[in-house]
N, C-alpha and C positions, 0 to 999 in steps of 0.2 A: 504492500499500500504506501511505501515512500514516505516523505514528509507529511504528505497530508492527512490532515485530522479527520476522524470517523466523525460523523454527525451523530450527534445523541438522538437516540430513538424518540421521534415524536417532535422534535426540535423545529422550529420553523428558522430557517435561514435566508439571508436576502438574496442569495442567490437562487431561490426558488422562483418559479412561476406564481403569479396571480393565481390561475386557473389552479395548480395543482395545492396551494394552501386552502384554497375557497371550495374544492372537493372535498378535501377532508376535513376543512373546520369552516363550515360556511356562517357561523357566528362570528367569523372575523371580519364579514363585510362591512359591519356597522363600525369596526375600530379604522379600517381602510378611509371609509367616507367620514368619520369623525376627523382623520388626520388630514384631509383635503386631498385624497385621492378618489375623488368621484368618476373617474373615468375607469373604473373596473368593471361597468358592464360592455365595454367598447371589446370588440371581437378583437383587434389587434393587441390590445392593451393584456387582455388575457395569454399573451404569448410572452410578455415581458417579463423579466425578473422584476422581484420587489424593488432591487437595488436600481434599476434602469427608470423603473416608474416613480420611484423616490427622486432621482437625480433631474428627471424631467420638471420635476415639481417643487425643488428645492426643500425636500425634505431629507430629516438625516435617516438613513437607512438603518443604522445599527439601533437607534431609538426607538424606531418604528418596531422592528423585530423583537425587541425588547419587551416592547408593550405587548405585543401578541402573544409570545411565550408566557407572560405572568397570566395573561386572559385564559390561554386553552388551558393551563394548569388547574384552574379554579374548577 
């Protein structure tokens, strides 16, 4: 596996697509919208990574992913 870190099971990362996160955790849609990512319903945006979407909207992807991971643990 080299120097690549293993992803924690069930943990969301900024390299995941919106579609993959929303499919597994549909409740995260509210968080995306609250944070200003209203484009999650757009077919093209669904293929984007969280990091790419955040960059396009001047949102810190690390903070967003942290918030999402806290929410899905509940």
